[in-house]
N, C-alpha and C positions, 0 to 999 in steps of 0.2 A: 453653367453661365455665370460670368462674376457680376457685379452690380456696377460697374464703370460704365459711363455714357460712351455710347458710338453714335457717331454722326450720320445720318442719312447719305447713303451712298448717291443719290440721285439729286436733291437739293441741299445737302451738306447741312441740315437743319440740326441743331443741338439737344432739341427737346425731345428725343426720341425716348420711347419706354419698352420694357419688355413684356411679352404677352405670351404665355406659355414659353416654347423654344423660340420664338421668333421675336424680331425687334420691330416696332411699328413708328412711323413719322407722323406725327399729328397735322404738319403742312402739307405732305402731299399723299398721304394714306398709302406709302410704300411700305410694304412688309417684306423682310428678309430674313435670312438664317445667318448670323453673325460666323459661324462655323464655314460656310461657303467661301470660296474664292470671290474676290470682289468683280473679276471681270464676267464670271458667270452668273452673278447675281444682276448685274447691269444688265447683261444682254438677256436674261430672261424676264426683268421688268419691261424691257423695251418690247417684247413679245416677239423678236424676231432672233432666232438662235441657228446660226448657218455655220456648219462644219465641213471642213475640206475632207480629202479622200482619205487621210490617216486620222479623222477625228479631232483636230485642232479646231478651236474656235476662231471664226474670221469675224473681223470688224472692219467698217467703213474705213478706207485709206492704206489699207494691207497690201503688201505685195504678194502674189502667188505665182507659181509656174505651171505650166500644162504637164499632166503625167499620160497624156494619150494623145495620139495623132487625132486630131478632130476635122472630119471633111466640113468644107463650108458650102452651104448652097450658092450658087451662082459663081463660084470662084474654080478654076481648075487646080488650084493648089490646096495643101490643107494645112492647118495650124500645127506645127511640130512639136514634138516631145520637147521640154524644155524651156519652150518661150515662155519670156517671163512679162508679167503683166503687173503694172503699178496703179496705184490709186484706186482700187475697186469700190464700188457701190454696192451694198446690200439690199435688196429687194423682196417684195412677197412674190411668190408664183413658183413654177417649175424651174425656169432659168433664172436662178436667185443671185446672180452677179452681173452686173451692170458694169462694163470697161471698155477701155480703147486697146485693141490687141494691135502691137505693131506690125505693119504692112497690110492690115485688115480694116482698121476703122473702129468704131464704135459697134459691139454686140452684147449680148447677154450668153452668159454661158452657165452651166450647172456645176455647183459647187463639187459634186462627185469626180469631176475630170481635173481638179486642181490641187496642189499642195500650199501651203504657205512658207514662204521663204524667210 
């Protein structure tokens, strides 16, 4: 690891310092490995890591498409493969994606049935 200053990915503080193989921010107490990618470390620091059916990291506001026909309780039709859902919101729990599916309205989906577009 070099001696160059790396700003904190969370609060953008410039007064970070190295501790073992990690960098530490004195303002927000965030610790991260500078060798990791920025998106993975930011997602890990927020505590919510959600991956799609192919292992891609999902974030709030992403667009996804459905990879399997999904039956919906109370509807006679199902959500078809390839249906595109935009502007998702990640939440804690078993169904970890909140979104509005075209033709169905607001609902929660499992991340294992979507892929990032």
